[in-house]
N, C-alpha and C positions, 0 to 999 in steps of 0.2 A: 504494500500500500504506500501511497505517497505521503510526504510529510504533512500536507494539508489534511489528508484523510486520517492520519494519526491524531492530529489536533482535534479533529471533529469527533473521533472515537473517545478521546480523553474528556472532551466537553460533555459527550453523551453519558459517560460513566458518572461524572459529577452530578448531572441532572438526575440520573436514575437512583443514585445513592440518596439524594435529597428526597426523591419520591418515596423511598423506603422509609425515611424518617417520619414522613407525614401521612403514610398509608393508613387507611381506616381499620385494617386488620392484619394479623400476623402473616396470613397466607399471601396477601397481596404484597406485603413488605418483602417476603421471601422471593417472590417473583421478580421484584425490582432488583434485589441484590444479585440474583442469578444473572439477570441481564447485564448488570453492571460488570460482573466478572467476565462475561463474554466480550463486552466492549473493551475492557482492559486488556484481554488477550489479543484482540485485534490491534489495539494501539501499540503493543509491544512487538508486533511482527515487523520484519524488515521488508525492503523492496524485493520483489520477485527477481530471481537471477535467471539469465538466459539459459535455456535448455531444461529448466526445472518444471516447465509447464505452468498452466494457469492455476493460481491459488483460488480455492473455493471457500467462501465465507459461510459459516453456519448461522442461520437465522435463529434468534432466540424464540422459543415457543412457550406458551403458557396455556393452561386449561382454565385459568380464572377469567371470566368474561368481563370483570371490572377493569382489567388491565387496559384494554383498548380504549375505554372511556377516559380513564384517569391520565394516561400518558399524553393524550392530545391536548389537555388543558393546562399543563404545567409548563411554563417557560420562565426560567430564572436567568435574568440578564441584568446584573447590577450596573452595567455601564450604559444601559438604555436610558436616554433622556426623552421625556415626553414634554412637549410644550403646546400651548393652545395656538389657535390660528394666528392671532395677532402677535405671538411671541412675547407676550407680556409676562406670563407665568410659565414656570417649568418645574418638573419634579423627576426624581429617579425612583420609580417603583421597583421594589425588590422582585416582584413577579408581574409579568405582563401576559394576559390571557386573551385569546381570540376564539371564544367558544362558537360552536356551530349548532348546539342543541341545548335545550333547557336542562337536560341531565348533566351536562358539563358545567353549566352555571351552578347547579346544586352542589356538585363536587367541589368547585372553587370555594364556595361559601363554607362548606364543611372543613376544608383545609385551613382556611383563614381563621375559622372559629377555634380550631384545635390549637393553632399556634399563636393566637392572640394578635393577629395582624389586621389592620384596617382594610376596607374594600371601597373602591370608588369605580363607578361605571362611567365610561366616556362614549360619546358619539364622534363628532368631527372636531370638537373643541372650539366651536365658534365663539363661545362666551368669553368676554374679556376679563372676567373675574376669576378667582381662585377656587371655585366651588368643587372642581374635580381633582384637585391635587391630593396625592397620597404617597407615602413611602412604603406602603405595604403591597396589596394586590390591586392592580388596575385591570379592569375588564373592558376590553375594546369590543364593541358590538358590531364591528364592520362586516363580520362573516355570518352574523345571525340576522339574515335579511330576506327570508322567504315571504312571498305573498301566499297566504294560506287558503283564502277563499274570497271570491267576489260574487255578490248577488246583484245582478244588474237590475232586477225588478224591484228589490227592496232598497237599492242604492246603498249597499253596505260593503265594507271590505274588512277582512281580518288579516293581520300581518305580524311578523316578528319585529322586535323592538329596534333592530339595527337598520330597518328600511329608512332610507332618506326621503325627504319630501319630494325631491326631484324624481327618484325612482317611483314613488307613489303616483306622481303626476302622469308619468308615462304609462304605467300599468292601468291606471283608471281610464285614461284617454282611449286605450285600446279596447275598453269595454263601454265606451261612450258615457263615461262618468267624469266628475270633477269635484274638487274641494270647494266648499262654499266661499271661503275667504282665505287669502294668503298674505304673508308679509312680503318683504322686499327681496328675499332670496330663498332658495329651496335646497341649499346644501346640507342643512342640519338633518340629523336623524329625527324622526317624528317623536320618539319617546323622549329624546333630549329636549326637543322644542316644548312639549307639554310640561316637562319637569320644571321649567322656569317661567311659565305663563306667557309663552310667545303668542303673538296676535297679528292679525291683519288690520284692516280698517273698515269702518262702516257702522253707523249708529244702530243698525238692526242686526249686526253680526257679532258673535262672541269671539273669545280667543279660541285657539285651536282645540283645546281640551273640551270646550263646551259641546263639541260634536261627537265625543266619544260615548259609545254605548256600553262597552264592557272592557275590563282589563284583567290580565293575569299578572300577578306580582309574586316574586319569590322572596320570602321573608328571610331574616338572618338565620333562622333555624333550618332553612332549606325547604320550607313548606310552600307549595304552589297554591296561591289563594286567588280564586276568581271573584271579581267584585263588579257591581253595577248599581244602578239606582235602587234595585229591588233586592240585591244580594250583597251583604256586607256593605251597606251604604256609607257608613262612617269611613271605612277604608277607601271606598271609591272616591268620595269627595276630597279626601286628603291626598290620595295618590294622583289625582288629576293635575296637581301641581306639587310634585313629590320632592323636589330639590335633591334627589338622590339619597334621601335620608330614611326612606321607609323599606327599601329592598331593591331588587332588580326587576324592572318592568320586563315581562316576557313577551306577551302578545297584546295587541290592541284591536278592538273592533270599532270601526268608525262609520258614522253616517255621512254619506256623500249626497250629491244631487246629479241629475242628468248633465252631461257635458254642455258647456255654454261658451259663447264668445263675449268679450267685453269691448265696448266702444269707449275709448278714453280720450279726454281732452286735456291738454296742458296749456297754461297761459300765465303770463306775468300779472301780478297784482300788487298794488301799493300796500305797504305794511299797515298804514293807518286805515285804509279801506278794508283790509282783511279783518282787523281787530274790531272795527265798527260793525261788521256783518258776520262775525265768527259763527254764531249759532245758525244763521241762515246758510252759511257755507257748509257747515257740518251736515245739514239735511238736504243739500242741493242735489245729491246723487246717492246711489247705493253705496259707493265706496269713494272716500275723499281723503286726500293728503294735502297738507299745506306745508311748504318749505319756506323758511325765512333765512336770508343770508345776513348773519350778524355784521355789524358795522355799516349796514346799508338800510335803506327804506324800501327794499325790494323783497317781495315774496314770489313764490311760484306755486300755482294751484293745479292739482291733478284730480280729476273726477272721472268716474267710470260707471257705466251701467250695462246690464245684460242687453244683448241685441241678437236679432235673427239675421242681420245683414251679413254678407260674406266677408271674409277677412280681406284687408287691404293688401295689395301687392306693392311692395316698396318700389319707388321710382329710383332712377339713378341718383337724383338729388338727395333722396333720403338715405341711400347707401353712403353717399359722400358725407352727409351730415353725421351719420353714425361713426364713420371712421374718424372724422374731425373731432367729434365729441370724445371718442375713446382716447385719442392721442392727447388732446388738451386736458382731459380729466385724469387719466391714469398715468401718463408719462411726463408731460411738461409740468403739470401741477405738483407732482411729487418732488421734482427738482427745485421748483420755486419754494415749496414749503420747507425743504431741507435748508435752503439758503436763509429763509425767514426765521429759522431757529436762532440765528445770530442777531436778527433785527425783527423781533416779534411784531412791532407796530406796522411792519410792511404788509401784514395780512389785512389791515384795514383798506389798503389800496388794492391788494389782490382780489379781495371779495367784491369790490366795486367793478373791477375789470371783468371778472368771471360772471357777474350778474348780467353784464351786457353780452359777453361771448356765448354763454350757454343757456341763459335763462331769460332772454328778452323776446323770444319768438313763440308763436303759437304752434302746437303740434296736435295731431289727431291720428289715432290708430285703432284698427279693429283686428283682433287676433284671438287665438285660443286663450282661455282665462288665465292660466298660469304664466303665459308669456307676457301678458299685460300687467299682472300683479307684480311680477319680478322685474328688477332692474339692476344695473351695475352699481354696487355699493362701494366701488373703489377698493383701496388697499387697506392694509392693517390700521387699526384704529382703537382708541379708547372711546367708550360710550357710556353715558349715564342717561337713564330714562325714568320718568316719573308719571304716575297715574294720579290725576286730580279730578275733582268734580268739574264737569264741562263749564259750569257757570263761572268758575274761577280761572279759566284759561286766559282770558284777556288780561287779567291782573298779573298772572304769572309771566306772560310774554313782555308786558310793560316793565315789570320788575327786572327781568333779565336784561332788557335793553338799558335800563338805568344803571344796573350793576356794571355793565361794560363801559358806559359813558363815564362813570365815576372812577374808572381805573384805566387811564390812557396808556399805561405800560403793557396792558394785555392786548394781544392780537389773537383772535380765535378763528376757528375754521367754519366752513359751511358744510352741511346744512344743519339748521335746527328744525326738526320734523315734528309736525302736529298731526295726530290721528285720533279717531274716535272709535270706541268699542262698547258693545252692549254689556249689561250686567249679567252675572252668573251666580251660582251657588257653591263654587269651589273654595275650599277653606282658605288657601293661601293665594288665590287669584287676586291680582291688583284690582280686578273688576268686581270683587265680591260685593253683592247686593247694591251696587250702584253703577249707573252708566258712567263711562269714564272717558276723559280726554288724556291721551298720552303725549308727553312732550319729551323728545329725545335730543340729546346734545352729543355731537361728534367732535373728537380731536384726533386727527390722523397721526400716524407714526412714519414719517418719510424715511425710507431706507432703514426701517426698524429703529429709528431714533425718536425718543420722546420730545415733545414740543414744550418749551417753557410755559409755565402758568397753568398747566393742566389741573394740578391739585387745588390751586386757588380758585379757578373757575368752577370746578365740580363741587367744591365745598360751598362756594357761594350759591350755586344753583340749588344744592341740596337744602340749604337753609331757607331759600325762597319757597321751594316746593313743600318742605316739611311744615312751614308756617300755614300753608294752604290745605293741610290735611293730606299731603301726598303720600303715596305708597311706592316704594322702589320696585323697579323691574328686577326680578331675581337674577337675570343673566348679565346685568350691567353693573356699573360701579356705584357703590354707596357705602356709608359709614354708620348707618343706624345700628343701635345696640339692641340686645334682646328685649329690654324694657320698652324701648321706643317702638320696636316692631309690634309688640303685644298691644300697644295703644292704637295702632293704625290698622292692624289685621284682627278683626273681632274674633276669629276662630283660631287664633295663634295657639292658645293652650289646648284646644281640642285637637289640633294637628299634633301637638307634642304628646298627647295621650295616645293617639294612634301610633306614633313613632315608638313610644315606650312598649306598646303591645307587640309591634312587629320587630323591634330591635332593642330589647331591654339592655340595660347596662350590664357589663361593659360593652359599649356600642361597637358593633361591627363596621358600621358605615361612617364612623369617625366624625360625628356631629356633637360638639361640646355643649350646645344649648339644651 
């Protein structure tokens, strides 16, 4: 065998010995040790000499059916570093798993429980906060992504937790179905998206989780629990915004609707005009977004409604405009923002220029729903987003503008996004029992570098939103304490009781509150 093969055999031997230490029974431990000895023998063999013929490797065998299941879920690599999409946070989990079945997920939890290691489940890591970090077991759900059943008549779909929103869009479209409302991108896993209260926009449309009919969740004890409005309802309403604190979401059954196209309009609007008519704007279409460019008096309004009209075929001019927008927004702007790190006030001029370059023209499009909901969110970024009563949205936006006016040393990025979402009954949803206006603030990370003033800006914004009864978006940046969260989330303690039921102390899922 080659030197590389010898190294691989030695690495396999170490992994098998570790498996023996954490095996659930003596028989399985013996199987692992036997296989480790075989791996060691292979590692000690030298290169085949000419004339000696081909060496034949003996494959380890076992009669224990648990072997095949356990060996596929254990991956020990202390040198592996995981970081989120924005490369803001990173960690080195001792064990990194990519299960393909719920039985493997149960095995992982049993291993972690026996050794006292924490567990975190990840999707694509799009959240800019540190919710998924662990030094113990990290479960990557990217290989657990089967569509299990689609009922075109009932407009429902059941799927595994690693399915991304993008994959779901494509699968549903093939069955003439679609999701009722979507956010700006579809890269996230659906289970991760519901875990943090992810939402689209529309006064009559709830967050993603409000369309869920049933969930299967694996508790810290390895028990698979099915929950819905009628079965284990307390677990259901807690798990619909689970924060990764209750267990591992296994499967999701979701309500959809027949496939549809959206007719979207985009147009510039003055900041003062938008604020004067904010409530009317929110109700002017099925789906509404308002973007404000800080340091300017300009906003950009996006509205969309369902339509039976055929999709537009892009003209040459529209193709050219897309290419121009992509280059100006994703390439040139990143260079400009990197330079502006040394002269933050430059952003006040940049925002005014880009308001004219990219957000001064009217646009119109008709296309498949997810293609209209989604748009280019740019590159790596810090984000904070807050849910406030719609009646207080104007006050919040005016306070943000005044905050920036009073701090001329700050130069901040565009866009500040305003969206509206319907109330729900989910324990930790930012929309719990109230219709909601979300206001999101973005600060980009040009070439993975932080921009000056992020902390001051986000802390100032948090103070403004908190004063107005704001609830933080769980996937974004905030500093609220356990006590403060209990004051703005009425079912905070009910959620913690469900957490104690599914993951009693010492906590497997690593949540200190």
